[in-house]
PDB file with one MODEL, atoms N, CA, C and O in Angstrom:
MODEL        1
ATOM      1  N   MET A   1      -3.908 -24.766  61.685  1.00  0.00           N
ATOM      2  CA  MET A   1      -3.290 -23.902  60.840  1.00  0.00           C
ATOM      3  C   MET A   1      -5.046 -24.461  60.226  1.00  0.00           C
ATOM      4  O   MET A   1      -5.543 -25.565  60.005  1.00  0.00           O
ATOM      5  N   LEU A   2      -5.534 -23.071  60.133  1.00  0.00           N
ATOM      6  CA  LEU A   2      -7.007 -23.525  58.211  1.00  0.00           C
ATOM      7  C   LEU A   2      -6.407 -22.934  57.750  1.00  0.00           C
ATOM      8  O   LEU A   2      -5.473 -22.141  57.868  1.00  0.00           O
ATOM      9  N   GLU A   3      -7.304 -23.580  56.868  1.00  0.00           N
ATOM     10  CA  GLU A   3      -6.974 -23.395  55.114  1.00  0.00           C
ATOM     11  C   GLU A   3      -6.761 -22.184  54.989  1.00  0.00           C
ATOM     12  O   GLU A   3      -7.560 -21.457  55.579  1.00  0.00           O
ATOM     13  N   GLY A   4      -5.668 -21.530  54.222  1.00  0.00           N
ATOM     14  CA  GLY A   4      -5.744 -19.681  54.079  1.00  0.00           C
ATOM     15  C   GLY A   4      -4.747 -19.317  54.580  1.00  0.00           C
ATOM     16  O   GLY A   4      -4.114 -18.345  54.169  1.00  0.00           O
ATOM     17  N   ILE A   5      -4.433 -19.983  55.505  1.00  0.00           N
ATOM     18  CA  ILE A   5      -3.478 -19.052  56.523  1.00  0.00           C
ATOM     19  C   ILE A   5      -1.517 -19.533  55.703  1.00  0.00           C
ATOM     20  O   ILE A   5      -0.893 -20.474  55.212  1.00  0.00           O
ATOM     21  N   ARG A   6      -1.392 -18.273  56.026  1.00  0.00           N
ATOM     22  CA  ARG A   6       0.170 -18.025  54.587  1.00  0.00           C
ATOM     23  C   ARG A   6       1.070 -19.171  55.788  1.00  0.00           C
ATOM     24  O   ARG A   6       1.725 -18.814  56.768  1.00  0.00           O
ATOM     25  N   TYR A   7       0.825 -20.581  55.305  1.00  0.00           N
ATOM     26  CA  TYR A   7       1.311 -21.480  55.391  1.00  0.00           C
ATOM     27  C   TYR A   7       3.254 -21.506  55.624  1.00  0.00           C
ATOM     28  O   TYR A   7       3.801 -22.082  56.565  1.00  0.00           O
ATOM     29  N   GLY A   8       3.872 -20.866  54.700  1.00  0.00           N
ATOM     30  CA  GLY A   8       4.988 -21.789  53.997  1.00  0.00           C
ATOM     31  C   GLY A   8       5.654 -19.148  54.665  1.00  0.00           C
ATOM     32  O   GLY A   8       6.438 -18.443  54.029  1.00  0.00           O
ATOM     33  N   LEU A   9       4.998 -18.806  55.750  1.00  0.00           N
ATOM     34  CA  LEU A   9       5.434 -17.748  55.908  1.00  0.00           C
ATOM     35  C   LEU A   9       5.903 -18.297  57.577  1.00  0.00           C
ATOM     36  O   LEU A   9       7.055 -18.293  58.009  1.00  0.00           O
ATOM     37  N   ILE A  10       5.086 -18.595  58.072  1.00  0.00           N
ATOM     38  CA  ILE A  10       4.375 -19.422  59.499  1.00  0.00           C
ATOM     39  C   ILE A  10       5.593 -20.461  59.552  1.00  0.00           C
ATOM     40  O   ILE A  10       6.550 -20.465  60.327  1.00  0.00           O
ATOM     41  N   GLU A  11       5.313 -21.262  58.602  1.00  0.00           N
ATOM     42  CA  GLU A  11       6.636 -22.144  58.297  1.00  0.00           C
ATOM     43  C   GLU A  11       8.640 -21.643  58.497  1.00  0.00           C
ATOM     44  O   GLU A  11       9.616 -22.044  59.130  1.00  0.00           O
ATOM     45  N   GLN A  12       8.346 -20.711  57.631  1.00  0.00           N
ATOM     46  CA  GLN A  12       9.933 -20.506  58.279  1.00  0.00           C
ATOM     47  C   GLN A  12      10.420 -19.370  59.306  1.00  0.00           C
ATOM     48  O   GLN A  12      11.608 -19.149  59.540  1.00  0.00           O
ATOM     49  N   LEU A  13       9.049 -18.490  60.046  1.00  0.00           N
ATOM     50  CA  LEU A  13       9.398 -17.780  60.886  1.00  0.00           C
ATOM     51  C   LEU A  13       9.467 -18.925  62.098  1.00  0.00           C
ATOM     52  O   LEU A  13      10.570 -19.009  62.638  1.00  0.00           O
ATOM     53  N   CYS A  14       8.931 -19.384  62.351  1.00  0.00           N
ATOM     54  CA  CYS A  14       8.240 -21.119  63.060  1.00  0.00           C
ATOM     55  C   CYS A  14      10.252 -21.636  63.367  1.00  0.00           C
ATOM     56  O   CYS A  14      10.714 -22.165  64.378  1.00  0.00           O
ATOM     57  N   ARG A  15      11.271 -21.080  61.646  1.00  0.00           N
ATOM     58  CA  ARG A  15      12.171 -21.714  61.065  1.00  0.00           C
ATOM     59  C   ARG A  15      13.588 -21.218  61.721  1.00  0.00           C
ATOM     60  O   ARG A  15      14.690 -21.612  62.100  1.00  0.00           O
ATOM     61  N   ASP A  16      12.857 -20.209  61.594  1.00  0.00           N
ATOM     62  CA  ASP A  16      14.406 -18.720  62.367  1.00  0.00           C
ATOM     63  C   ASP A  16      14.515 -18.717  63.491  1.00  0.00           C
ATOM     64  O   ASP A  16      15.597 -18.721  64.079  1.00  0.00           O
ATOM     65  N   ALA A  17      12.961 -18.706  64.224  1.00  0.00           N
ATOM     66  CA  ALA A  17      12.585 -18.522  65.652  1.00  0.00           C
ATOM     67  C   ALA A  17      13.177 -19.923  66.741  1.00  0.00           C
ATOM     68  O   ALA A  17      13.338 -19.903  67.961  1.00  0.00           O
ATOM     69  N   GLY A  18      13.332 -20.704  66.070  1.00  0.00           N
ATOM     70  CA  GLY A  18      14.160 -22.090  66.873  1.00  0.00           C
ATOM     71  C   GLY A  18      12.802 -22.892  67.284  1.00  0.00           C
ATOM     72  O   GLY A  18      12.857 -23.904  67.983  1.00  0.00           O
ATOM     73  N   VAL A  19      11.489 -22.317  66.756  1.00  0.00           N
ATOM     74  CA  VAL A  19      10.121 -22.695  67.269  1.00  0.00           C
ATOM     75  C   VAL A  19      10.091 -24.067  66.497  1.00  0.00           C
ATOM     76  O   VAL A  19      10.517 -24.065  65.342  1.00  0.00           O
ATOM     77  N   LYS A  20       9.424 -25.725  67.273  1.00  0.00           N
ATOM     78  CA  LYS A  20       8.933 -26.223  66.540  1.00  0.00           C
ATOM     79  C   LYS A  20       8.171 -26.087  65.572  1.00  0.00           C
ATOM     80  O   LYS A  20       7.518 -25.083  65.856  1.00  0.00           O
ATOM     81  N   PHE A  21       7.798 -26.498  64.500  1.00  0.00           N
ATOM     82  CA  PHE A  21       6.510 -26.035  63.320  1.00  0.00           C
ATOM     83  C   PHE A  21       5.949 -27.218  62.822  1.00  0.00           C
ATOM     84  O   PHE A  21       6.480 -27.337  61.718  1.00  0.00           O
ATOM     85  N   GLU A  22       5.129 -28.238  62.999  1.00  0.00           N
ATOM     86  CA  GLU A  22       4.221 -28.589  62.724  1.00  0.00           C
ATOM     87  C   GLU A  22       2.957 -28.298  62.754  1.00  0.00           C
ATOM     88  O   GLU A  22       2.239 -27.764  63.599  1.00  0.00           O
ATOM     89  N   LEU A  23       2.661 -29.019  60.989  1.00  0.00           N
ATOM     90  CA  LEU A  23       0.621 -29.013  60.208  1.00  0.00           C
ATOM     91  C   LEU A  23       0.526 -30.615  60.899  1.00  0.00           C
ATOM     92  O   LEU A  23       1.137 -31.683  60.864  1.00  0.00           O
ATOM     93  N   ARG A  24      -0.384 -30.142  61.385  1.00  0.00           N
ATOM     94  CA  ARG A  24      -1.466 -31.350  61.828  1.00  0.00           C
ATOM     95  C   ARG A  24      -2.756 -31.065  62.734  1.00  0.00           C
ATOM     96  O   ARG A  24      -2.986 -29.964  63.235  1.00  0.00           O
ATOM     97  N   ARG A  25      -3.634 -32.288  62.893  1.00  0.00           N
ATOM     98  CA  ARG A  25      -5.417 -31.907  62.860  1.00  0.00           C
ATOM     99  C   ARG A  25      -4.624 -31.668  64.619  1.00  0.00           C
ATOM    100  O   ARG A  25      -3.395 -31.739  64.650  1.00  0.00           O
ATOM    101  N   VAL A  26      -5.268 -31.440  65.770  1.00  0.00           N
ATOM    102  CA  VAL A  26      -4.619 -31.250  66.891  1.00  0.00           C
ATOM    103  C   VAL A  26      -6.569 -31.439  67.489  1.00  0.00           C
ATOM    104  O   VAL A  26      -7.662 -31.038  67.088  1.00  0.00           O
ATOM    105  N   SER A  27      -6.159 -32.099  68.379  1.00  0.00           N
ATOM    106  CA  SER A  27      -7.487 -32.732  69.419  1.00  0.00           C
ATOM    107  C   SER A  27      -7.758 -30.958  69.791  1.00  0.00           C
ATOM    108  O   SER A  27      -7.117 -29.988  69.386  1.00  0.00           O
ATOM    109  N   ARG A  28      -9.465 -31.042  71.099  1.00  0.00           N
ATOM    110  CA  ARG A  28     -10.144 -30.293  71.699  1.00  0.00           C
ATOM    111  C   ARG A  28      -9.285 -30.082  72.628  1.00  0.00           C
ATOM    112  O   ARG A  28      -8.936 -29.015  73.134  1.00  0.00           O
ATOM    113  N   GLU A  29      -8.943 -31.183  72.845  1.00  0.00           N
ATOM    114  CA  GLU A  29      -8.060 -30.683  74.623  1.00  0.00           C
ATOM    115  C   GLU A  29      -6.924 -31.054  74.013  1.00  0.00           C
ATOM    116  O   GLU A  29      -7.295 -32.152  73.600  1.00  0.00           O
ATOM    117  N   GLU A  30      -5.348 -30.902  73.501  1.00  0.00           N
ATOM    118  CA  GLU A  30      -5.067 -30.896  72.472  1.00  0.00           C
ATOM    119  C   GLU A  30      -5.025 -29.066  73.169  1.00  0.00           C
ATOM    120  O   GLU A  30      -4.482 -28.604  74.172  1.00  0.00           O
ATOM    121  N   VAL A  31      -6.035 -28.300  71.865  1.00  0.00           N
ATOM    122  CA  VAL A  31      -6.564 -26.859  73.140  1.00  0.00           C
ATOM    123  C   VAL A  31      -6.136 -26.231  73.514  1.00  0.00           C
ATOM    124  O   VAL A  31      -5.393 -25.301  73.199  1.00  0.00           O
ATOM    125  N   LEU A  32      -6.762 -26.851  74.749  1.00  0.00           N
ATOM    126  CA  LEU A  32      -7.181 -26.493  75.795  1.00  0.00           C
ATOM    127  C   LEU A  32      -6.028 -26.802  76.888  1.00  0.00           C
ATOM    128  O   LEU A  32      -6.208 -26.520  78.073  1.00  0.00           O
ATOM    129  N   ALA A  33      -4.991 -27.318  76.483  1.00  0.00           N
ATOM    130  CA  ALA A  33      -3.836 -27.848  77.155  1.00  0.00           C
ATOM    131  C   ALA A  33      -2.848 -26.804  77.086  1.00  0.00           C
ATOM    132  O   ALA A  33      -2.029 -26.528  77.963  1.00  0.00           O
ATOM    133  N   ALA A  34      -3.051 -26.045  75.561  1.00  0.00           N
ATOM    134  CA  ALA A  34      -1.477 -25.461  75.345  1.00  0.00           C
ATOM    135  C   ALA A  34      -1.335 -24.191  76.557  1.00  0.00           C
ATOM    136  O   ALA A  34      -2.273 -23.625  77.118  1.00  0.00           O
ATOM    137  N   ASP A  35      -0.083 -23.986  76.728  1.00  0.00           N
ATOM    138  CA  ASP A  35       0.589 -23.335  77.429  1.00  0.00           C
ATOM    139  C   ASP A  35       0.154 -21.453  75.925  1.00  0.00           C
ATOM    140  O   ASP A  35      -0.221 -20.281  75.918  1.00  0.00           O
ATOM    141  N   GLU A  36       0.588 -22.516  75.085  1.00  0.00           N
ATOM    142  CA  GLU A  36      -0.290 -20.820  73.822  1.00  0.00           C
ATOM    143  C   GLU A  36      -0.589 -21.273  73.120  1.00  0.00           C
ATOM    144  O   GLU A  36      -0.338 -22.433  72.793  1.00  0.00           O
ATOM    145  N   ILE A  37      -1.703 -19.968  72.284  1.00  0.00           N
ATOM    146  CA  ILE A  37      -2.368 -20.423  71.255  1.00  0.00           C
ATOM    147  C   ILE A  37      -1.868 -19.509  70.854  1.00  0.00           C
ATOM    148  O   ILE A  37      -1.146 -18.903  71.646  1.00  0.00           O
ATOM    149  N   ILE A  38      -2.015 -18.951  69.391  1.00  0.00           N
ATOM    150  CA  ILE A  38      -1.231 -17.715  68.564  1.00  0.00           C
ATOM    151  C   ILE A  38      -3.083 -17.995  67.444  1.00  0.00           C
ATOM    152  O   ILE A  38      -3.855 -18.950  67.532  1.00  0.00           O
ATOM    153  N   LEU A  39      -3.215 -16.572  66.409  1.00  0.00           N
ATOM    154  CA  LEU A  39      -4.255 -17.020  65.811  1.00  0.00           C
ATOM    155  C   LEU A  39      -3.285 -16.016  64.388  1.00  0.00           C
ATOM    156  O   LEU A  39      -2.471 -15.113  64.581  1.00  0.00           O
ATOM    157  N   SER A  40      -3.685 -16.507  63.217  1.00  0.00           N
ATOM    158  CA  SER A  40      -2.369 -15.510  61.786  1.00  0.00           C
ATOM    159  C   SER A  40      -3.135 -15.476  61.012  1.00  0.00           C
ATOM    160  O   SER A  40      -4.029 -16.320  61.068  1.00  0.00           O
ATOM    161  N   SER A  41      -3.135 -14.691  60.159  1.00  0.00           N
ATOM    162  CA  SER A  41      -4.322 -14.151  59.327  1.00  0.00           C
ATOM    163  C   SER A  41      -3.618 -13.037  58.266  1.00  0.00           C
ATOM    164  O   SER A  41      -3.149 -11.936  58.555  1.00  0.00           O
ATOM    165  N   ALA A  42      -3.694 -13.638  57.045  1.00  0.00           N
ATOM    166  CA  ALA A  42      -2.776 -12.047  56.011  1.00  0.00           C
ATOM    167  C   ALA A  42      -3.092 -11.105  56.903  1.00  0.00           C
ATOM    168  O   ALA A  42      -2.292 -11.123  57.838  1.00  0.00           O
ATOM    169  N   THR A  43      -3.930 -10.278  57.011  1.00  0.00           N
ATOM    170  CA  THR A  43      -4.292  -9.183  57.435  1.00  0.00           C
ATOM    171  C   THR A  43      -4.588  -8.852  59.062  1.00  0.00           C
ATOM    172  O   THR A  43      -5.174  -7.797  59.310  1.00  0.00           O
ATOM    173  N   LYS A  44      -4.286  -9.528  59.915  1.00  0.00           N
ATOM    174  CA  LYS A  44      -4.345  -9.820  61.390  1.00  0.00           C
ATOM    175  C   LYS A  44      -2.856 -10.362  61.904  1.00  0.00           C
ATOM    176  O   LYS A  44      -2.806 -10.577  63.115  1.00  0.00           O
ATOM    177  N   GLU A  45      -1.699 -10.600  61.189  1.00  0.00           N
ATOM    178  CA  GLU A  45      -0.424 -11.128  61.252  1.00  0.00           C
ATOM    179  C   GLU A  45      -0.676 -12.086  62.251  1.00  0.00           C
ATOM    180  O   GLU A  45      -1.050 -13.232  62.001  1.00  0.00           O
ATOM    181  N   VAL A  46      -0.467 -11.615  63.435  1.00  0.00           N
ATOM    182  CA  VAL A  46       0.113 -12.647  64.920  1.00  0.00           C
ATOM    183  C   VAL A  46      -0.495 -12.484  65.445  1.00  0.00           C
ATOM    184  O   VAL A  46      -0.573 -11.261  65.560  1.00  0.00           O
ATOM    185  N   LEU A  47      -1.621 -13.260  66.371  1.00  0.00           N
ATOM    186  CA  LEU A  47      -2.128 -12.558  67.615  1.00  0.00           C
ATOM    187  C   LEU A  47      -1.934 -13.830  68.229  1.00  0.00           C
ATOM    188  O   LEU A  47      -1.691 -14.965  67.819  1.00  0.00           O
ATOM    189  N   PRO A  48      -2.198 -13.046  69.845  1.00  0.00           N
ATOM    190  CA  PRO A  48      -2.126 -13.821  70.857  1.00  0.00           C
ATOM    191  C   PRO A  48      -3.876 -14.636  71.168  1.00  0.00           C
ATOM    192  O   PRO A  48      -4.946 -14.112  70.861  1.00  0.00           O
ATOM    193  N   CYS A  49      -3.758 -15.527  71.608  1.00  0.00           N
ATOM    194  CA  CYS A  49      -5.077 -15.737  71.982  1.00  0.00           C
ATOM    195  C   CYS A  49      -4.515 -15.739  73.563  1.00  0.00           C
ATOM    196  O   CYS A  49      -3.521 -16.336  73.977  1.00  0.00           O
ATOM    197  N   THR A  50      -5.395 -14.938  74.288  1.00  0.00           N
ATOM    198  CA  THR A  50      -5.495 -15.283  76.046  1.00  0.00           C
ATOM    199  C   THR A  50      -6.051 -15.644  76.887  1.00  0.00           C
ATOM    200  O   THR A  50      -5.639 -15.892  78.021  1.00  0.00           O
ATOM    201  N   LYS A  51      -7.277 -15.747  76.383  1.00  0.00           N
ATOM    202  CA  LYS A  51      -8.426 -16.848  76.740  1.00  0.00           C
ATOM    203  C   LYS A  51      -9.408 -17.340  76.217  1.00  0.00           C
ATOM    204  O   LYS A  51     -10.186 -16.624  75.586  1.00  0.00           O
ATOM    205  N   LEU A  52      -9.617 -18.751  76.361  1.00  0.00           N
ATOM    206  CA  LEU A  52     -10.192 -19.443  75.604  1.00  0.00           C
ATOM    207  C   LEU A  52     -11.992 -19.862  76.162  1.00  0.00           C
ATOM    208  O   LEU A  52     -12.092 -20.310  77.305  1.00  0.00           O
ATOM    209  N   ASP A  53     -12.982 -19.734  75.530  1.00  0.00           N
ATOM    210  CA  ASP A  53     -13.603 -19.872  77.168  1.00  0.00           C
ATOM    211  C   ASP A  53     -14.394 -19.419  78.259  1.00  0.00           C
ATOM    212  O   ASP A  53     -15.126 -19.775  79.182  1.00  0.00           O
ATOM    213  N   GLY A  54     -13.828 -18.374  77.632  1.00  0.00           N
ATOM    214  CA  GLY A  54     -13.395 -17.448  79.660  1.00  0.00           C
ATOM    215  C   GLY A  54     -12.795 -18.045  80.286  1.00  0.00           C
ATOM    216  O   GLY A  54     -13.161 -18.025  81.461  1.00  0.00           O
ATOM    217  N   LYS A  55     -11.522 -18.945  79.965  1.00  0.00           N
ATOM    218  CA  LYS A  55     -10.414 -19.536  81.422  1.00  0.00           C
ATOM    219  C   LYS A  55      -9.600 -18.601  80.592  1.00  0.00           C
ATOM    220  O   LYS A  55      -9.897 -18.298  79.437  1.00  0.00           O
ATOM    221  N   PRO A  56      -8.266 -18.036  81.421  1.00  0.00           N
ATOM    222  CA  PRO A  56      -6.835 -17.571  80.659  1.00  0.00           C
ATOM    223  C   PRO A  56      -6.053 -18.991  79.832  1.00  0.00           C
ATOM    224  O   PRO A  56      -5.795 -20.095  80.311  1.00  0.00           O
ATOM    225  N   VAL A  57      -5.837 -18.525  78.593  1.00  0.00           N
ATOM    226  CA  VAL A  57      -4.702 -20.241  77.865  1.00  0.00           C
ATOM    227  C   VAL A  57      -2.914 -19.329  78.828  1.00  0.00           C
ATOM    228  O   VAL A  57      -2.374 -18.245  79.052  1.00  0.00           O
ATOM    229  N   GLY A  58      -2.804 -20.512  78.989  1.00  0.00           N
ATOM    230  CA  GLY A  58      -1.412 -20.459  80.006  1.00  0.00           C
ATOM    231  C   GLY A  58      -1.205 -19.653  80.706  1.00  0.00           C
ATOM    232  O   GLY A  58      -1.755 -20.039  81.738  1.00  0.00           O
ATOM    233  N   ASN A  59      -0.624 -18.430  80.964  1.00  0.00           N
ATOM    234  CA  ASN A  59      -0.820 -17.806  82.189  1.00  0.00           C
ATOM    235  C   ASN A  59      -1.783 -16.921  82.230  1.00  0.00           C
ATOM    236  O   ASN A  59      -2.419 -16.754  83.270  1.00  0.00           O
ATOM    237  N   GLY A  60      -2.026 -16.253  81.165  1.00  0.00           N
ATOM    238  CA  GLY A  60      -3.059 -15.448  81.008  1.00  0.00           C
ATOM    239  C   GLY A  60      -2.299 -14.166  80.126  1.00  0.00           C
ATOM    240  O   GLY A  60      -2.665 -13.001  79.967  1.00  0.00           O
ATOM    241  N   LYS A  61      -1.248 -14.800  79.696  1.00  0.00           N
ATOM    242  CA  LYS A  61      -1.020 -13.383  78.237  1.00  0.00           C
ATOM    243  C   LYS A  61       0.358 -13.357  77.576  1.00  0.00           C
ATOM    244  O   LYS A  61       1.297 -13.613  78.331  1.00  0.00           O
ATOM    245  N   PRO A  62       0.597 -13.136  76.507  1.00  0.00           N
ATOM    246  CA  PRO A  62       1.134 -13.445  75.598  1.00  0.00           C
ATOM    247  C   PRO A  62       2.214 -13.923  76.080  1.00  0.00           C
ATOM    248  O   PRO A  62       2.860 -13.509  77.042  1.00  0.00           O
ATOM    249  N   GLY A  63       2.522 -15.304  75.022  1.00  0.00           N
ATOM    250  CA  GLY A  63       3.950 -16.218  75.470  1.00  0.00           C
ATOM    251  C   GLY A  63       5.361 -15.379  74.348  1.00  0.00           C
ATOM    252  O   GLY A  63       5.483 -14.407  73.604  1.00  0.00           O
ATOM    253  N   PRO A  64       6.133 -16.464  74.843  1.00  0.00           N
ATOM    254  CA  PRO A  64       7.384 -16.612  74.202  1.00  0.00           C
ATOM    255  C   PRO A  64       7.680 -16.407  72.542  1.00  0.00           C
ATOM    256  O   PRO A  64       8.389 -15.627  71.906  1.00  0.00           O
ATOM    257  N   ILE A  65       6.805 -17.467  72.192  1.00  0.00           N
ATOM    258  CA  ILE A  65       6.577 -18.060  70.965  1.00  0.00           C
ATOM    259  C   ILE A  65       5.789 -17.018  70.541  1.00  0.00           C
ATOM    260  O   ILE A  65       6.118 -16.298  69.599  1.00  0.00           O
ATOM    261  N   TYR A  66       4.939 -16.905  71.065  1.00  0.00           N
ATOM    262  CA  TYR A  66       4.411 -15.496  70.116  1.00  0.00           C
ATOM    263  C   TYR A  66       5.234 -14.129  69.725  1.00  0.00           C
ATOM    264  O   TYR A  66       5.261 -13.661  68.587  1.00  0.00           O
ATOM    265  N   GLU A  67       5.863 -13.604  70.803  1.00  0.00           N
ATOM    266  CA  GLU A  67       6.510 -13.217  70.761  1.00  0.00           C
ATOM    267  C   GLU A  67       8.517 -12.624  70.028  1.00  0.00           C
ATOM    268  O   GLU A  67       9.272 -11.655  69.943  1.00  0.00           O
ATOM    269  N   LYS A  68       8.396 -14.108  69.702  1.00  0.00           N
ATOM    270  CA  LYS A  68       9.057 -14.700  68.659  1.00  0.00           C
ATOM    271  C   LYS A  68       8.398 -14.478  67.300  1.00  0.00           C
ATOM    272  O   LYS A  68       8.962 -14.359  66.212  1.00  0.00           O
ATOM    273  N   LEU A  69       7.515 -14.455  67.488  1.00  0.00           N
ATOM    274  CA  LEU A  69       6.803 -15.095  65.887  1.00  0.00           C
ATOM    275  C   LEU A  69       6.367 -14.314  65.191  1.00  0.00           C
ATOM    276  O   LEU A  69       6.125 -14.345  63.985  1.00  0.00           O
ATOM    277  N   PHE A  70       6.112 -12.745  66.743  1.00  0.00           N
ATOM    278  CA  PHE A  70       6.057 -11.267  66.144  1.00  0.00           C
ATOM    279  C   PHE A  70       6.577 -10.826  66.032  1.00  0.00           C
ATOM    280  O   PHE A  70       6.284  -9.807  65.406  1.00  0.00           O
ATOM    281  N   GLN A  71       7.942 -10.998  66.461  1.00  0.00           N
ATOM    282  CA  GLN A  71       9.375 -10.088  65.987  1.00  0.00           C
ATOM    283  C   GLN A  71       9.298 -10.610  64.783  1.00  0.00           C
ATOM    284  O   GLN A  71       8.864 -10.077  63.762  1.00  0.00           O
ATOM    285  N   GLY A  72       9.771 -11.771  64.939  1.00  0.00           N
ATOM    286  CA  GLY A  72       9.712 -12.105  62.641  1.00  0.00           C
ATOM    287  C   GLY A  72       8.968 -12.014  62.071  1.00  0.00           C
ATOM    288  O   GLY A  72       9.285 -11.943  60.884  1.00  0.00           O
ATOM    289  N   TYR A  73       7.161 -11.929  62.429  1.00  0.00           N
ATOM    290  CA  TYR A  73       6.797 -11.504  61.472  1.00  0.00           C
ATOM    291  C   TYR A  73       6.919  -9.862  61.132  1.00  0.00           C
ATOM    292  O   TYR A  73       6.217  -9.613  60.152  1.00  0.00           O
ATOM    293  N   GLN A  74       7.474  -8.891  61.555  1.00  0.00           N
ATOM    294  CA  GLN A  74       7.367  -7.714  61.674  1.00  0.00           C
ATOM    295  C   GLN A  74       9.108  -7.185  61.029  1.00  0.00           C
ATOM    296  O   GLN A  74       9.270  -6.134  60.409  1.00  0.00           O
ATOM    297  N   GLN A  75      10.396  -8.301  61.394  1.00  0.00           N
ATOM    298  CA  GLN A  75      11.284  -8.178  60.305  1.00  0.00           C
ATOM    299  C   GLN A  75      10.537  -8.621  59.030  1.00  0.00           C
ATOM    300  O   GLN A  75      10.464  -7.771  58.142  1.00  0.00           O
ATOM    301  N   ALA A  76      10.130  -9.486  58.867  1.00  0.00           N
ATOM    302  CA  ALA A  76       9.652  -9.897  57.517  1.00  0.00           C
ATOM    303  C   ALA A  76       9.546  -8.988  56.230  1.00  0.00           C
ATOM    304  O   ALA A  76      10.204  -8.959  55.190  1.00  0.00           O
ATOM    305  N   LYS A  77       8.147  -8.038  56.828  1.00  0.00           N
ATOM    306  CA  LYS A  77       7.363  -7.123  56.282  1.00  0.00           C
ATOM    307  C   LYS A  77       8.603  -6.103  56.246  1.00  0.00           C
ATOM    308  O   LYS A  77       8.847  -5.902  55.056  1.00  0.00           O
ATOM    309  N   ARG A  78       9.431  -5.421  57.010  1.00  0.00           N
ATOM    310  CA  ARG A  78       9.822  -4.426  56.841  1.00  0.00           C
ATOM    311  C   ARG A  78      11.281  -5.522  55.287  1.00  0.00           C
ATOM    312  O   ARG A  78      11.729  -5.000  54.266  1.00  0.00           O
ATOM    313  N   SER A  79      11.398  -6.140  55.498  1.00  0.00           N
ATOM    314  CA  SER A  79      12.654  -6.762  54.845  1.00  0.00           C
ATOM    315  C   SER A  79      11.815  -7.083  53.454  1.00  0.00           C
ATOM    316  O   SER A  79      12.560  -7.437  52.541  1.00  0.00           O
ATOM    317  N   SER A  80      10.369  -7.026  53.106  1.00  0.00           N
ATOM    318  CA  SER A  80       9.879  -7.031  51.699  1.00  0.00           C
ATOM    319  C   SER A  80       9.528  -5.926  51.665  1.00  0.00           C
ATOM    320  O   SER A  80       8.334  -5.712  51.457  1.00  0.00           O
ATOM    321  N   ASN A  81      10.474  -4.787  51.865  1.00  0.00           N
ATOM    322  CA  ASN A  81       9.722  -3.542  51.525  1.00  0.00           C
ATOM    323  C   ASN A  81      10.480  -2.519  50.813  1.00  0.00           C
ATOM    324  O   ASN A  81       9.938  -1.461  50.492  1.00  0.00           O
TER     325      ASN A  81
ENDMDL
END
């Protein structure tokens, strides 16, 4: 996670979805070996990153963790209205 991301919301969404949340630096090797990469920001919410450096991430499709966090984000938005 980069500075400025809504840590608390993402952490809560992970907790609610049963997804492990760990805030730490990751190496380039870890990123390249990831099954899923998810981007988040206040304006973009959560987005799957399906390609990195022109190569597919995982199977090249949004994965199950993204789906859980996306659904949780949408629910959080509905609940705040």
